[in-house]
N, C-alpha and C positions, 0 to 999 in steps of 0.2 A: 564503503559498508559496510557498518555495524557487525562483529560476530563472523565476518570474510578473516583470510588467509591466505594470502597473495606468495605464490609457487610457482609461477612460471618468471623470472627473475630474466630467464635466457632471450625471451622474446620480448623487453619494455622493462626497465625499471620504473620505479616511483620517482617525478622529480623534485631530486633535493634541496632542502631550503634555503641552499648556498646558491644554487644554480635560478632556484626563483630570484633571490633576494638580487643577484645581479640580475637577470634580466627587465629587473623591472626598474632597477637605476640604469639599463640603457633608455626604457621608452624615455626618459627627460633626454637624449642627447642629438637633439634634432639633424644636425648636418652629413652630408655625403661623408664618408670614406675617402673619395676621391676630390672633392672642392676643395679649393686652395683657400677661403678663410678662417677666419680664427672656427667658427662650429664646425666646420669641414676637419680644420685642423685634430679636432679636439675630437670628431670621430674619428678620425686616423687613430690617433693614439689609442682610442680601448682598443682598434681595431689590432693593432699590435703590440698591444699590452696583453690584450686573450688570446694572438698567435704565440707569444714567449709562453705562457701557461700550458697552454698544450703542449708546445713542446718539449719544456719540464718535464713532462710528466711521461709522455712519449720515450724519450732520453732520447731528443731529436736536435735541431738546431734551427730555431726558428724562421732562416728563411726557407725550408724544406717543405715547411708547410702550407699543403692547401686546402682552403677551406672549399668545400661544394657543401650541397642541397644532402647528401647520401652517403655513406658507404658504397650505394647500389654506382654513383653517380661516379664515386674516387675507384671504384673497379673497373667501372667502363674509360673512365682517362685514360688508366694506367694503361688497357689493352688495345689503345689507339693506337694502329698500327703496325700493330707487331703478333704474332700467330703465339702463342702459348696452350701449354697441354697443363690439365692438371687430372684430376681422381676425380671417379662420379659421386664422391662424400660433402665433396664442397657448395659456396652457399650456391642458393639459384644466381643469387648475381654475379658471382664467379665462373658457375658452369654456364652465363648467357652468351661472356665473351672471350672463353676460351674450350679446347676439347678434350674433352673427359676420356681422354685414352689412353692415363698410366694406372698400373696394378694399384688395386687395395688389395691388405691386405686381412681375413679374419677379424685380427684385432681393431681394425681401424687404418691401419698405418698406411701412404699412402707409398711407392715406391718412387722416387724421383732420378731416372737417369741424367737429365743436362738439363740443370737444377737456372743455367741465365734459358729459359726457357717456359719453364712453369709456373706454375701459382699455387699455395699450398697453404691451405691453412692454419693459424697455431693452434683451435682448438675448437673443433667440431660443435657447433652450441645445439645438437641432440643427445649425443654420446658423453659429448664433456670430452675425450678422448682428443690428448696432444700432438702436437708431432714436433721432429726434429727439422729445426729451420737448416737447411744448407748452406753453406756461402756463399754466395753469387745468385741466389733466388730469386727471379723475376716480379715474381709480386706474392705476397700476402695477406691473407684477411687476419688482418690484429683488432678486430672487430667483439671477440665475446673473450679472450683475454684481457684486456687492454682494461688495467686497474683490479685483475681477479687475481693473475700473476705476475711477477717482477719480469721485467727483463725491458733493454735501451736497444732501441731503435739502431742506431750506431752502435752498436758491438753486433746484433745479429748477422749485419754486413750482406743484407737486400737489399734489392735494388729501390722496393716501394713496398709499402704499405697500405692498406684502407683504416679506417677507424670510423667509428660510427656517437653520439651525443646519447642520445638514450639507450646507450646498453650500460652507462655508471651516471646513471643518475641526470641527465643533462636535460635539454627537450630535441623532441622527434624532428625532423626535418634538419638538419646542420651535418655535418660527418668529414673529414678530412683526407686527401690524400700527404703521403709522407713518404718523401724522393732522398735517395743518395744525393750528398752534395754531387754538384753537378750534369743528373744525369736531368737530359733535354728531350723531355714528351709532346709530340704533337697537342696541340690545345683539342679537346671535344668542341669546348663553344666561345668560338670567337663575337667577339666584338668590340667591348670598352676599353679591353687591355686590361682587366681588373689581373687582383694573387698572379704581381706580378705577368700578365702576360698569359697567365698557365688555363684563368676560367672567369673566362670573361662575364658580367652585369654584375649591380651591385651588390655588396657582402651581408648578410639575413644578421647586421650587426645586434640583435635584440637575443638571436638565435647562440650566433657565437661566444657570444654574453654571457652565454648560460654553461654552454658547451666548457667554457674555459675554468668557471669557478666546479663544473661539474670535476672533469679533469683533474684540478687540484687538490678538491675534499677527498677523491678516489685516489689520489698516493697519497694520503697523509695516511687514510684506512687502514693503506694496503702494507704501510709502514710500522701501524701499532697490529698490526696481527687480524688486523676484521675478518681475514681470509679462514686464519687460520681455523677457529672460531667457526665459521662455517664449513667446513671442511670436519670436522668432527661431528655438527646437527647432521649435516649431512652420513656422515657414518652410522650414526644413529640411527635415524631413520633406513638406512641401508641394515643396520641389522635389525629391528625391529619386523620387516616385511619378510625380511629372508625365517624368521624363525617359524614362518607357520604359510608363504605362501608355495604349497608345492606347484613344483612346477616351471616355474616363476624363472625368467632369463635376466641374469641382470648387467648387463652390456656395459664393455670394459673394465668392470672389475679390478684385472687383474692388470690394466693398462696405466700408464698418468693420465687422468685427468680435471678439470675443470674442478675448482675444490667446492662448487655449490652441486655440482650434475649428477645426477640418475635417473638413468634409462631404463627403465622395463620390459621388458616383455611376457604377457600371458597367454600363449597360444589356444588360440579360437574365442577369447574375450577382443571386440573388437576395441583399441583406443580410443573411439573418439566417441564408445561407449561409457564405455571409463571415463572421459572427459565433462563429459553430461554427468553420471555420477555422483560424481565428487563436487563441479560447481554447484549441482542441487544442495550438496554435503557442508558448501560453504571454503567451496578450495579452487585457485585457480592455478592449472596446470596446461601441457599440452601435450598435442599428441604427432607433432614432430615440429619444423620450424613454424614461427609464426607468417614468415612471408607466403607461404602454403596453405592455406587455412582456407576452408572452398574445397576443397581438393581432397576429395576421398579417395583413396589409394594407399599402398603400402609404403610405409618410408623406403628415400631411392637411396639413401644414407647404410637403411640396417640388407635390401640385397644388393648392395655392391659389398654390401661386409660378410658375404656366405648366407646371410639366413633367407628361409623362402618370404612366400608371399604371404603367406597366414600365420608367423612368424611376427615379420614385418609390421603387420595390419593392426596385429594388437600392443604395439609398441605404444607407452606414453610417455613423459617427462617432466620433471619432477629440479624446478633449478628454484633454486634458495637466494637467499639476498643476505643483506647486512642489518636486517630487521626484526631478520624469521628469528621466533628463538621456539628453546626447546619444548615447549607447551603447543607451538604450533604442529612442527615435524610429529610430534607424539597421538598431537589429535588427529595428524592426517594414519597415521599407520591402522592405527582405530577404526575409523572410516571407508578407509581403502581395502582395510581386512573383512571387515564384515561387509565389504561387496564382495568382496572375493568367494565368500564363502556362499554368499546367493549365489552366483553365477555358477558355483561346481554347482550345486544345487541344481539345478535347475538343468545344467548340464547334462547330472545322472538323471536323471528323472528321465 
């Protein structure tokens, strides 16, 4: 849509040209990767090349990458046969398979007394607040950090991680579970024995090819300093809003955050109202995790951090991307501040 600015990159990212090209090429590979004939071997070669590309971007071994249909599926796979604890700030996909009994500080940090029995995200999708992952951690949601911040899975010292293609410019509907070498978990989906017996079902070769190309391109962007530039834009936006946003709370401002994420609360001004107003003004933003869309409620993440329901219900998230420009953020600041002025005028009257 012309004239619009997409500022919801934590929900999903635009498809990268590299991913699109890889997917189109994969459509011409007719074989099943499990078949032994020439066409099957060609498909298998493409699959394993993609596995190596994703592994390289993650800093992991190709043998430890299990392709899935989503990060949500990967989280469910990682939790099979294990009772894991987590904090209430985790994504719904992790909360669904863990017990949210770990304490969360007002800064959004999770206290982890026993890493071997815990799940902990690398970065929060709503606030951008980052966690220090303790060695021996059972599971980490790496989805938001992958491609935006530098890390190597093999150096983290954790047992399992989950990632998603569409958070870094790949297609929707494909993710991966990353496992520590030698870790053997029961299969969640059983059948033909694909993915080294860890996840049955014929692999989504087209989606996986797009995932691999996107991961490789994301790694180049990170090395080239693209996300340092994005962090500068986020700071420009934050400064512009703070200069005139009386009473607005900038969540996680003093914490280590993702370079692209800005979460703010204006008590009394409903987050979903702000999202609709900004949509009409030509800007796509979010009132929370996209996986919770349609649920009109205060942010669970923010209430876990100690904010009351009124504050949490007013939160919006602006998440920038590699294509975001300074013009985008300054125009958004003007539009949001104008809407805030109108809201305060009505509230005062």
